[in-house]
N, C-alpha and C positions, 0 to 999 in steps of 0.2 A: 475755787468756790462760789457761788452763789449764796447767800445767806439766807436762811431756811424760813426765814420770815419774810423776805421778800419773793421766796417762793408761795408762799402762805397766801400771801396780799393778791396775788393774781387773780385767787379766788374770788378773795372780796371785792375787788374790784370790776369783775367781770360779773359777779352777779350782782352788783348795785347798780351797775348800768344796765344790765339787760332787766331788771325789774324796773329801773327809771323808765327803760325806753317803751317797755312793756306798759306804762302807767296801772301797774298790779302785781302781785306777787309777795315772793315772801326772804327779803333780805338777811334776816336777823340770823337762822341758823345758820346758812353758808360762810358767817362771816365770823361766828361763833366756834364751829366746826373746822377752819379752815386746815388750823395747826395742826388737828390729827389727821385729817383726811393727807396732808403732805406727808408726814413721818410715813401714816400707812402705804400710799402709793410707792414711796419713792424707795422704802427700806424692806416692805414687809407683802406687799400684794403680788401675788405673783400671776402673770396675763399679758396677753401679746394683743396687740390694738390693731395688729396688722390679720388677727385672725379671735372675732370675739365669742366666737363658737369652740375654742380650743377644749375638746372634753374635758381636761387637768387643771384648767382655770381655777384659780379660787374666785368664790364668788362672793360679790359685795352689793349688798342691799339698803338703800338708804329708805330705815322705816317710816321716818317721818318726812313723808316724801312732799311735803309742803318745799323743804329743803333742796329742790329739784334741782335748783343751778347751781350748786355743789356737785352734783353728779356731773351735772352736763360741764360744768369747768373744767374738772377734774379728767373728765374723758376726752373732751377738746384737746388741753392740755397734754395728755400722753399720749396724744397722735391716732386716736380712733379716726373715723371718717366720719366726725362730726364739724364743720367748719365754722370761724367765728361768725358767716353771715348767719348759720342754725341758730347761733346765740343772738344774735340781734333780734332774728323772728321768734325768740322765748313768747310762749303764749299766741302763736298768731296760727291764725287756720292753715292747716295740713303740714304746718313745721313738725319737725320733727325731736322739737323742744317744748313740748307741751307743758302746761303750769304743773300739772306730779308726773312723774315718769311712769312714762308707759311700756311695756314690754313689746318688740318688736317696732316701735317707733325710732328708735338711735340703737345704733353698738352700743355695747357694753352695758346695756340696761337688760339686769335679769330679773324681774320682775313690776308688777304695776302696782304702785304704793299710793297713800292719799290717806284711805281709811288707816287711823291710827291704829297701830299696833301690827296689823295684818302682816306688814312686812318682815317685823321679828317672829310672827309665825311662819311665811316661808321661810323664813332662813334655818328657822327647826327644821321643818322637811328636807330643803336643800343638806344639810351639816347627816341628818340620818341618813338621808340618799346614800351619801359621801361613805360614811360607816359601815352601811349594809354592801353596796359595791366592794368594795376594798376587803370584805370579810368573806365575800363572794369570790374573789378574782385573784386577788394578789398573793402571788405565793413563792416561795423559794427566793426571795429576798428582791422579787420583781415588781414593784408596787406601780402598779398601773394605774391606780384611782388612790394620790394623795395628795388634798389642796383642803383650804382652809373656808370657810364661811363668816365675812363680816359684814356688821349689821351697824348701821347708825340709827340710834334710837332716843328719844327724847321722852319729858316729862308724860305728855300724853300719851305717848305707845307704852310707858307703862301703868297710867289709869287705865286704859283700856283695858276688861277685862279678859280680851283674849290672850295677853300676857301673859298672864296667869296660867292660863290652861297651857299656854304652848311651854311656857319655860318652866311649869312644874316637870310635866312630861319631858324634855331637854336635859333636864339636871337627873331623872330616874334612867334616861338612857344612856347617860355619860357620853355625851354628845363633848368630847375633847374638842374636837378643830372647830368649835364656835364660839368665837367671840365677840360680843358685843358692848357697844362704846356708846355709855348712860351721859347723853348731851345732859348735865345738871346742870343749869343755867337760872333753876329758880322761877323761868316765866313760861306764861300761857297766855294766849289771847284775855284772856280778861285780868292778866295784872301779874303779880306775884302768888306763884302756886302755894303759899307758906300758910294760907287761908281754906285751900281744898285739899291740901298734897301734903300729910305730913308721916305718909307711911315710914318705915324703917326700911330703905330700900334694901342695902346691904344686907340686913339680917333675914330679909324676903328671900331674896336670891340666896342665900347660906343654907337658909332651909330646903331649899330645891335639890341642896346637893351641888352648888354653884361655886366654881372659885370665885371672889369677890377681889378686887383690888380696887383698895379706895382714895379717897382724896388725889387724883391724881392731875395734877394743873394742866389744862387741857392745854393753856398757851404756851409751853414749854415742851418744845420739842424732844429733849433729852428723858420727862418726864414720862412724855406718851412713849417711846421707844421702849423705855426698862418695864413700863407697863406691859407693854406687847410684848418683850421676851420672855416677861413672867409668865404671861398666859400663857403663850403656845408651850413653856415647860411642863405643863401638867396637859398630858393627854385621856385624863381621864373623867376629868368635869370642863363643863362649858365655862366661859370666862366670862364675867362681865365688869367692865375695867369705868370706875364712876369717874367721869370727866367733870373737875370742875371748868367751867366756861362762862364767859360775859354774850352774851344775846347781843350782836351785832356788835362786835368788837371791832374797837379805829372809830364809831361812829362818835366826835366827842360830845355832842348833845342828845343824842340816844341810846347808846349801847348801856344796855345794863335794865330796860327799858320793855313794854309790851309795845310801844311805836314804832319799833324794828321788827317786830315779829311778822305783818302782814299786810305793810304798805311800804310801797316806796320812798325813798330816804329823803327826794326831794335834791335840785339840782346845788340848792346853797349848803347843806348839808354833806352832799357828795364831794363836793369841794373841798370842805372841811378835812371831809375825811381822809380823801388824800393829802391833803397837805399832815395830818397827825399820822399817820402809815407811812408817810415819804415817798407817797406812791407818785411819780412826778410825768406819768404818760397819760393822754386822753382819753376818753373810753375806748373800749375794745381794746386799745394799743396796747401787743402782749411784747414788750422788748428780748431779741436773741437771746442772751443770756438764760432768762427766765424761761423761753421755750426750752433749750439745750436740758436746765436743769430738768425739765419735768418729762422729754422725750424718751418714753418705755420701749419704741419701739425694738429697736436691737437686742434690749434686755430681755423682752418678750418673746424674738424669735429665737434666741438662744436657749431659754426654756423650755421653749416649744420641740426647738430639736434636740434638747435633753431626754424632753420624756420620751418624743419620736423611736429614738433609740433603745431608752429600755422598752419601747411597746413592743419594738422590731422584734429586741432578743425575746420575748415574751411569745410573739407570735412564731417564733422560730421555734421555739419547745413545747406551747401550747397551743395549736393551730386551733381546735375547736375552740377553747376560751375566748380566744382573742377573737376569732368568728364572733362568737354569742355576745360577746362586750360590744363591741360593734356595732351588730343588729341592735341589739333595745338601745344604746344611746343616740341612735338618731332615730327611734320610736319606730322601726322597722319590724312588720309582724311578723314568724316564722314563715316560710315558703309555703305555698299551698293552704294557707290559713283558712281563705273564703273557701275554698273547698270543705275543707274539714269541718266549718263552722256552720255550712249548709248541712252537711253529714247531722252533725249533733240537731239541729233543727227537726229533721227528717225523723231522725230516732225519736224524739218526744212525739211527732205526729202519730205516730205506728203504735203510741201508750196511751190508751183510753183511760188511762186513771184518774180519778176527782180529785185534785190537790191543789192546795192554797198557793196562790202566784210566790208569796214569800217561799215557800218550800221546794216549790217548782224553780227560785232563783240558787237556791245552796244546789239543787240538782242540776244547774246549766255551770255554776260554777266547777262542780266535780269534773265535768266534763274539758271545761274552759282552761281550770286550774292546770290539769297534767300536761293542757300545749304551750302553756305559757307562763314559764319562771318569773316574769318579769311582774308576773299581778301581785299587790301588794296590798292585802285589804284590813277593815278594821272595823270596830264599832264603838258605839259612846255606849260600853257597860249592857249592851243588849246583843249579845252575838248570837246567844240560846234562839233568841226572836226572832234576830234579821236573818238568822240562817248566813252571815255573812263568810263563816266557815266552813272546811271541807275537809278532807282525809288527810290531804297533805298540807294544811296548815301548821305551821312552824312558827311558835310566839319568836318574836323578833328580842325580846330578851333572854332567849335559850342560846348562848354565847357558843356552843359547841356545833350550830347547827345556818343553815343559812336561811334566817327566819325571813317571814313572808306572810305573816298577820301579827297587827297590832290590837293589843285592849287598849285604847283611848282611856279609858273612867269616862265618866259624864262628861263631856267637854266635847261638845256638838261643834260649836264654834272652833273653839282652837283645832279641833280632828280636820276639819274642810279645809281650814289655811295653810296645816300641816301637808295637808292631801294636794293641794297647788304647789307648793313647794317642793315636794314630790317629783310630781310632773316637772314643772321647769328645770330640775336639775339633769332630768333625764335618767333613763334606764329603768323606770318603772312605769306602771300604769295602775296607779291609786284607786282603789275606793273605800268609800265610808258608809256607814250604818248606823242609822236610829230608826225611831217612828216618826211618820211622816207629820204628824203635831210639833215635833219637834225641830223641822227643819228653820221653825221661824228662829231659834236659837242661831241656827248659821245661814242664815239669811246673805248676811253681807258678804260673806266668804263664798257662799256660792255665786251670786251676783259677780264678784271679783274671777270667778273661775270662769263664766260666761264673755267679763269683759278682756281677760287678758291673752286669749280663752289658754282655757287647758283643758286636759283630755279628762278630767276626774271624772268617775262615776259613782252616784250618788244615791244608796239604795236607802227607799224610805219605804217600810211597812207600815202594817194597821192603817188600812189605807182610808178608813169610812167609820162609819157608825158599825160596821160589821164589827167592832173591834170588841164592841158587846158592854160588857160589866165595867168596865172602870170609868163609863162613861164622858161629860163633853170635855172636861179637861181635857183628854188623850183621843179625842174622837176629832180628826181633821173636817170640817165644811170649807172653808174658802181656801186652802192650802193647794191643789193641782190645782185651780183656777189660775191663783196669785203666780206660782212657779213657770206658769206658759205665759205669763205676762214677762218675763227675764228674756229680754232679746239673746239667742244664740244660745240658751240651754234646751235642748231637749227632752221631752218629758213623755215618757211611756206609761202608760196602764193599762197593762195588760191582761186579757180574757181569759187567759187561761197559761199552763205550761207551754204550750208550742209560742204563742207571742211573749211569754217570758225570754224564753232561749234565743228567739229573733230580735227581740229586745237588748241582750248581754249581746250579742255578736255584734249586733248596729254600736254598741257605744263603744265595744274595745275597736272595732274599726276606725272609729269616727278620730280624725286628723283636727277637724278645726271648731272642739269647743268639747264640752261639757255634757253628760246625760244625767236625767233623774230617773230612775226606776221607782215607781210606784205600786205598792207590792199588796197583798192581802193577806189578813188572819185567816178570813175561813175558809175552808174549800169548795173549788169552782169545777166545774163541768167541764170535760174536753168536749171540744168543739171538731168534728168533720170537717176537713179541706179537702181540696185537691191539689197538684202542683200548682197551678197559676195563681190560689186562694195564696197558699206558702209564700211565694214570690213577691206578693202583692202586700205583705203585712208591713213591709219595711216602707212601703209608701204612705204609711200612717192610717189609711182608710180603704176598706174596700169591701167589697159586696162578700157577705158571709153567709148568706142564706137567701139565695133567691127566691122571687116568687111568681112562677108558673112562667106564663107569656107577658108577664110587665106587673110593678108592683101599682096599687092601689094606694099605697102612702108605705111611708119608708122611715123604720126604727131605728135611731144610730146610737150606739151605745159605746162605751166602754168599760174594760175591768170588769167586778164583779154584776153589773148590770147588762153585759151581753146577754147573759144565761138569762136572764129573764125577759129580755127582747124576745130572743129567739124560740121561748117557749109560750108567748105572750103571742110571737107570729104563727105557731103551731095550731093554737086555739081561734088566732081570726081566721084562718085558711078553713076550719070547721065550718065559721061564719059564711062563708064566701068573700071575704076580704081578704086579697092577696097582698101580704106585706112583706117590702127586705129589708133583708137586716144586714144594717153596716157597719161591722166591726171598725171603730176606731182610736186606736190603742196611741197613739199619737197624730192628733189635730192639726198641730202649726205643720206637721211635717207633710199632712193631707194637704193644705193650703199654697205648700210651696209646688206642689205638681201642676204638671200642663193641663191646660182647659180641658184638653180634650179626654185627660182620663176623670178629671172632679165632674164634669157635663157624666161620664160613663156610671158615677158613682151615684152622683146624686144629680137626676137630671132637672131641668127649668123646670119640665113640663109636669111634673111632680110635687105637688105643694102642700099636699096634705103629709108633714112629719114631725116626728117626738124624736126629742134627744135625752134619752134617759142616762143620769149619774150621780151619784150620791154623795152633793155636792153645790156648792152656789149654783145658781142656775143663768145668772146672768151672761155668762161666758158662750154661753149656745144660742145665744137668737140670730146670729150670722149663720147661721146652720140651718134653721129652720125655718126662716124668714119672718114676714108677717103671720102666713097663715097658720104656722105650726104652733107646736104646744111644746113646754118642756117640763120633764119629771125630775126635781130633784130638792135640795133641804136648802134653804133658806136661815135658818135657825141652829144656833146649837145644839147639840144630840142629848142624850139621855143614858142615864145607867140601867140597864137590860140586856138582857140574853139577845144576839144580832138578829133571830130571827123576828121576835117580839118589834125591835126598833123598826125593821123593815117595814112590817104591819103595820106600827102608830105611824110611820111616818110618809105611807104612801108607795113605797118602793115596791110594788107588787105586779104580778102579773095580771090580777084583776084589772087595779088601776091604767094600765098599759091596754087592754085592750077595751076599756070605756071609754078612755080617752081617743081609742083609734076610729070606735067604733063613731063615735060624734066625728072627729075630724072627718072620715069619710064620709059621712051624711053630707057634712057644710061643702063639701068638694063636688058632690054630686047636683048639688042645687044649682 
């Protein structure tokens, strides 16, 4: 049998060669964690390189994503469709081997990592998904959901606050099939971490309720193997394996220093490292015995075949549950869902009551939740304010039931990153909740949900100064515009309960990215619509109120300000000015429509336009053009009842009317 160190050295060689060829990268972590990866992949990790999407595979996440060459090396060596040529093109344009792992670029990459700590939080979400699906579907000894989540994490991951949020929850949830390998090498970019990272890491994780295995020699295969066996023996607690390693292991002049962290070793040092490791082969050459020692294809096929046998017996005994499991794991919606969603929106349209859109969101959830057992929601300690639960919500901590609701506590960042992991695992449509102003706490995970992408749904309530007395610390001003700037994030700010239900339906049906629902605290008037207008909501912008034979000017508004625009249009009509009202719940979606439709809503010939939104004005210039006006807020809010604030900040019918009269007069001159 090929020596285990020799197998691990293949990772080291590929990592240092690829980084050197790219003239950039991070060889230190792959060289330091190579022995751990070798034991994990060759003795424990259940996967099938021939079918990277096998449902019951173990999930492997490299949270310290700068060490991506470790992941690419083990995938290549194990037999995934990742060629040696792909490794040679590390960090090159359009190669499946980018500088940090990116979901969807290479087979076997479970999530996009790089922002430290988030991969670890994604892993918590994946492990939670496994536990909840196992509770829901496994029965009578037929365990169709039974796999581990393995995470590699470094000092940087554990310094990031998101790791505290996510790992605290992992302990509370008892995620016994989550195993995290802590690469305790004492080095980060700035040097030895003892100057800024002196936490009692084992004590910290024990306080979370984790099993902690300390002082494991990360370069001794038997020590690593024994630690993993011990970790797997405890099914009630997640496990942290603290591995003492040397960054850049094998580099005679640079190992153990920050010099190996984020720069090529250099040709001379690579040659010396080959000698030190006894690696006699030139760059990118892997000998046959090493390839044979790593090849997991047959083992993977056997593992999947064994699972398929269990799945077949399960399907024979529980056909409905088997079909439901397979549907959910494919991210497929129930049959006829689109028609049912339309019916929900139409039902909302038939109800002319005045409600806050946060309450309307809860009403929509009541309908959609009954149709979608995969909806798994939660809030960062604001359930009653966000209206993120419904009559069928069951706390996931209730082990006697199929939980579908998560009390995240005050952990916006961890919540959002965990939701990303839930979606990536499959089987769930995750949604989260907090105040819009606190989306800032979660912003990088929101960005990652768009970049990966995941289908997470972010519910943000208390969307403006309309929240009132809590004042400027809680009143979002720039937040909606800044969220709209994130590519691939669909941002909805609905004007009433009908648009809220339509936004929920769109978010649920979306398969290529996340959505944010931005909702009010204050009640909003119901707006009448015909069938064509209902259908146009999902175009992002549409004519809500027409102006007779043609408009003199156009009022564009979102959310709570649509009601102001409608009232202003009615007053303007009495003054002989025809104002079209355009509701724009999703401006970026509107901009993506065909030119003909956009021109029908915002014709070039009508240059008198006013955009109205209780937020920063800069976003709206491209909609109103050089001859239009914007009514918004470019300063922080204040503490007072909402009606007084709208008056004080000039978000009133009177101001809209005055501005419209001035614009209409200018246009006629």
